[in-house]
C-alpha positions in Angstrom: 11.9 11.3 -62.4 9.0 10.8 -64.9 6.1 13.1 -64.8 2.5 12.8 -66.2 0.7 15.4 -68.3 -0.8 16.9 -65.1 2.6 17.6 -63.5 2.4 14.7 -61.1 5.7 12.9 -60.6 5.7 9.1 -60.4 7.9 8.2 -57.4 6.4 4.9 -56.1 5.6 1.5 -57.6 2.8 -0.8 -56.3 3.6 -4.4 -57.4 0.9 -7.0 -57.3 2.9 -10.3 -56.9 -0.1 -12.6 -57.0 -3.9 -12.7 -56.9 -4.3 -15.6 -54.5 -5.4 -15.0 -50.9 -6.5 -17.0 -47.9 -9.2 -14.4 -47.1 -12.4 -13.7 -49.0 -13.1 -10.0 -48.2 -16.2 -9.1 -50.1 -15.1 -5.5 -50.9 -11.5 -6.4 -52.0 -10.6 -4.5 -55.1 -7.7 -7.0 -55.9 -5.8 -4.0 -57.4 -8.6 -3.8 -60.0 -7.5 -7.0 -61.8 -9.6 -9.9 -60.5 -8.1 -13.3 -59.9 -5.6 -14.5 -62.5 -4.2 -18.0 -63.0 -0.7 -16.7 -64.0 1.7 -14.4 -62.3 5.0 -12.7 -62.9 8.1 -14.7 -62.1 10.6 -13.4 -59.6 13.0 -12.5 -62.3 10.4 -10.5 -64.1 9.4 -8.6 -61.0 12.9 -7.7 -60.2 13.6 -6.6 -63.8 10.5 -4.3 -63.7 11.7 -2.7 -60.5 15.2 -2.3 -61.9 13.9 -0.4 -64.9 11.6 1.7 -62.7 14.5 2.6 -60.5 16.3 4.0 -63.6 13.4 6.3 -64.1 13.6 7.7 -60.6 11.1 5.5 -58.8 12.6 4.7 -55.4 9.7 3.4 -53.3 8.1 0.0 -53.7 5.0 -1.7 -52.1 4.3 -5.4 -52.6 0.6 -6.4 -52.7 -1.6 -9.3 -53.8 -3.8 -11.2 -53.3 -1.7 -12.1 -50.2 2.0 -11.6 -51.0 3.3 -13.8 -48.2 1.7 -16.9 -50.0 4.5 -16.6 -52.6 7.3 -19.1 -51.8 9.8 -16.7 -53.2 8.7 -13.5 -51.6 11.8 -13.2 -49.4 14.0 -13.5 -52.5 11.9 -10.9 -54.3 12.4 -8.5 -51.4 16.0 -9.3 -51.0 16.7 -8.5 -54.7 14.6 -5.4 -54.6 16.6 -4.1 -51.6 19.8 -4.4 -53.8 18.1 -2.0 -56.3 16.0 0.4 -54.2 17.4 2.6 -51.5 14.0 4.1 -50.6 11.2 2.5 -48.7 10.1 -1.1 -49.4 6.8 -2.0 -47.8 4.1 -4.7 -48.1 0.3 -5.0 -47.6 -0.7 -8.3 -46.0 -3.5 -9.9 -44.0 -1.0 -10.7 -41.4 -1.8 -14.4 -41.0 1.8 -15.6 -41.7 3.6 -12.9 -39.9 4.2 -14.9 -36.7 6.6 -17.1 -38.6 7.8 -14.9 -41.4 8.1 -11.4 -40.0 11.8 -11.6 -38.8 12.8 -13.0 -42.2 10.9 -10.2 -44.0 12.9 -7.6 -42.0 16.1 -9.5 -42.6 15.4 -9.6 -46.4 15.1 -5.8 -46.5 11.4 -5.0 -45.9 11.2 -1.6 -44.1 7.6 -1.6 -42.9 4.2 -3.3 -43.3 0.5 -2.6 -43.6 -1.8 -5.2 -42.0 -5.5 -5.5 -42.8 -7.7 -5.8 -39.8 -11.2 -4.5 -40.6 -12.8 -5.4 -37.2 -11.8 -6.2 -33.7 -15.1 -8.1 -33.2 -14.6 -11.8 -34.0 -18.0 -12.2 -35.6 -17.7 -9.1 -37.8 -14.2 -10.0 -38.7 -15.3 -13.5 -39.9 -18.2 -11.9 -41.8 -15.9 -9.6 -43.7 -13.0 -12.1 -44.4 -14.8 -15.4 -44.4 -12.2 -16.7 -42.0 -12.0 -17.1 -38.2 -8.5 -15.6 -37.9 -8.8 -12.4 -35.8 -6.5 -13.6 -33.1 -4.0 -14.8 -35.7 -3.9 -11.3 -37.2 -3.5 -9.6 -33.8 -0.5 -11.9 -33.1 0.8 -11.0 -36.6 0.7 -7.3 -35.7 2.8 -8.0 -32.6 5.2 -10.1 -34.5 5.7 -7.4 -37.1 6.4 -4.8 -34.4 8.8 -7.1 -32.6 10.7 -7.7 -35.9 11.1 -4.0 -36.4 8.7 -3.6 -39.4 7.7 -0.2 -38.1 5.7 1.9 -38.3 3.1 -0.9 -38.6 0.0 0.4 -40.2 -3.3 -1.3 -39.6 -5.7 -1.0 -42.6 -9.4 -0.6 -41.5 -12.0 -0.2 -44.3 -15.0 1.5 -42.7 -18.2 -0.3 -43.6 -21.7 0.9 -42.7 -23.6 -1.5 -40.5 -20.6 -3.8 -39.9 -17.8 -1.9 -38.2 -18.4 1.9 -38.2 -19.3 1.5 -34.5 -15.8 0.2 -33.8 -13.9 3.2 -35.2 -13.2 4.8 -31.9 -12.4 1.5 -30.3 -9.8 1.0 -33.1 -8.4 4.5 -32.5 -8.0 3.8 -28.8 -6.5 0.4 -29.7 -3.9 2.0 -32.0 -2.6 4.1 -29.0 -2.7 1.1 -26.6 -0.7 -1.1 -29.0 1.4 1.5 -30.8 0.4 1.1 -34.4 -0.8 3.7 -37.0 -4.5 3.2 -37.8 -5.3 3.8 -41.5 -9.1 4.3 -41.9 -10.0 3.7 -45.5 -13.1 4.6 -47.3 -14.8 1.8 -49.3 -14.2 2.8 -52.9 -15.6 1.8 -56.2 -15.4 3.3 -59.8 -18.2 5.6 -60.9 -20.2 2.8 -62.7 -20.6 0.9 -59.4 -21.7 3.7 -57.2 -25.3 2.5 -57.5 -24.5 -1.1 -56.8 -26.3 -2.9 -53.9 -23.1 -3.5 -51.9 -21.8 0.1 -52.2 -25.2 1.7 -51.3 -25.5 -0.7 -48.4 -21.9 -0.6 -46.9 -20.3 2.7 -48.0 -19.5 4.9 -45.0 -18.3 8.4 -46.0 -15.3 9.6 -44.0 -15.6 13.4 -44.5 -17.4 14.0 -41.2 -14.9 11.7 -39.3 -12.0 13.5 -40.9 -13.4 16.9 -39.8 -13.8 15.6 -36.2 -10.3 14.1 -36.1 -8.9 17.4 -37.5 -10.6 19.3 -34.7 -9.2 17.0 -32.0 -5.7 16.5 -33.4 -2.8 18.0 -31.4 -0.6 17.6 -34.5 -1.4 17.0 -38.1 1.1 15.4 -40.5 0.7 14.5 -44.1 1.6 11.4 -46.1 3.3 12.5 -49.4 1.2 9.9 -51.2 -2.2 11.6 -51.9 -1.3 14.2 -49.2 -3.3 12.0 -46.8 -3.8 13.7 -43.4 -2.3 11.8 -40.3 -3.8 13.0 -37.1 -2.4 12.7 -33.6 -5.4 12.1 -31.4 -5.3 12.2 -27.5 -7.1 9.2 -26.1 -7.1 7.6 -22.6 -4.2 5.3 -23.5 -2.0 7.9 -25.0 -1.9 9.5 -28.5 -3.3 7.6 -31.4 -1.9 8.1 -34.9 -4.8 8.0 -37.4 -4.4 8.3 -41.2 -7.5 8.9 -43.3 -7.7 7.5 -46.8 -10.7 9.2 -48.5 -10.6 8.5 -52.3 -14.2 8.9 -53.3 -15.0 12.2 -55.1 -11.8 13.6 -53.7 -9.9 15.6 -56.3 -7.2 16.5 -53.8 -6.5 12.8 -53.3 -6.0 12.3 -57.1 -4.0 15.6 -57.5 -1.4 14.1 -55.2 -1.1 10.6 -56.5 2.5 9.6 -57.1 1.9 5.9 -57.8 2.2 3.5 -60.7 0.7 0.0 -60.4 2.1 -3.2 -61.8 -0.4 -6.1 -62.1 0.4 -9.8 -61.6 0.4 -10.2 -65.4 2.9 -7.5 -66.0 0.6 -4.6 -67.0 1.2 -1.1 -66.0 -2.0 0.3 -64.5 -1.9 4.1 -64.0 -5.1 4.2 -61.9 -6.9 1.7 -59.7 -10.3 2.9 -60.8 -9.8 2.5 -64.6 -9.4 -0.6 -66.7 -9.1 1.0 -70.1 -5.6 2.3 -70.1 -3.2 -0.6 -69.4 0.2 -0.7 -70.9 2.1 -4.0 -71.1 5.5 -3.6 -69.6 6.9 -6.4 -71.8 5.1 -5.7 -75.0 4.2 -8.7 -77.2 7.4 -10.7 -76.5 8.9 -10.8 -73.0 12.1 -12.4 -74.3 12.7 -9.8 -77.0 11.8 -6.7 -75.0 14.8 -4.7 -74.0 15.2 -2.5 -70.9 14.9 0.5 -73.2 11.6 -0.9 -74.5 10.4 -1.3 -70.9 11.4 2.3 -70.1 9.3 3.4 -73.1 6.4 1.4 -71.7 6.7 3.2 -68.4 6.7 6.5 -70.1 3.7 5.6 -72.2 1.8 4.5 -69.1 2.8 7.7 -67.3 1.5 9.7 -70.2 -1.9 8.0 -69.8 -2.1 9.1 -66.1 -4.9 11.5 -65.4 -6.8 12.3 -62.1 -9.9 10.1 -61.8 -11.7 12.8 -59.7 -11.2 16.4 -60.9 -12.0 19.6 -59.1 -14.0 21.1 -62.0 -16.2 18.0 -62.3 -16.9 17.8 -58.6 -17.7 21.6 -58.4 -20.0 21.3 -61.5 -21.8 18.4 -59.8 -22.2 20.4 -56.6 -23.7 23.3 -58.6 -26.2 21.0 -60.2 -27.2 19.6 -56.8 -27.6 23.1 -55.3 -29.8 24.3 -58.1 -32.0 21.2 -58.5 
């Protein structure tokens, strides 16, 4: 398994298969790439995954855009399953799951993340630009019925829009047997003073502390060492995972992921756009698997924690003495 200069092993690959989407979520980071006209072919995606597997990467997540909009997504998953024995998952908005969920499972997908950032129809449409809440709810049920479990529901907490729904979502997760993943709205340092971030950012540290005090059992996701709390609620026990990336050095210290953009660039960190490595080099036809392995190693050597303990502690001291 490849390891970066900070001792972090790279064991998972996040593959952006497209940048097109039928939602228009205003906070979407689009894997840090923006919308692109071109995208990797099925053959190229599978080749990248095959090379990654040789380097010890045995966990793959497909993202977009909206990955289910690719006509060949089932073939991509099927071929990935022939290479990867570990977990294969996908992040989706859920709108196509009522028709495609059984086929995704049959192709080899293990589980799924479904974005549902509000259970209020008006807030949902404000966030996504689409009146599709009921469609997504049915998609969650279809995914569970197909066996794509545990289904995780992604909920980005947004001040003034949905933070008042957090406990309703927690209760809903127990009622409907899905894991709720509450995600902090994140931006790189240079956008922390942007209008949207200042308006909508809702810090999760207080919520995490409250959940920790209520939890009857706390588990941890190996990716970022994210805490997963088991919270007693009237409908049973809710599973709630907290994703708190902003100014969180512990989150970065436990990152095991390499990203692949829809253009075939290896991206060591979501927050940075200055350290890409082309997995195919100048010529895709001439690049051998050995060349691609070298590209992975080069990209891994560029990995560094975006948030560091010493920087955060220094900033805290400056704040305390100002």
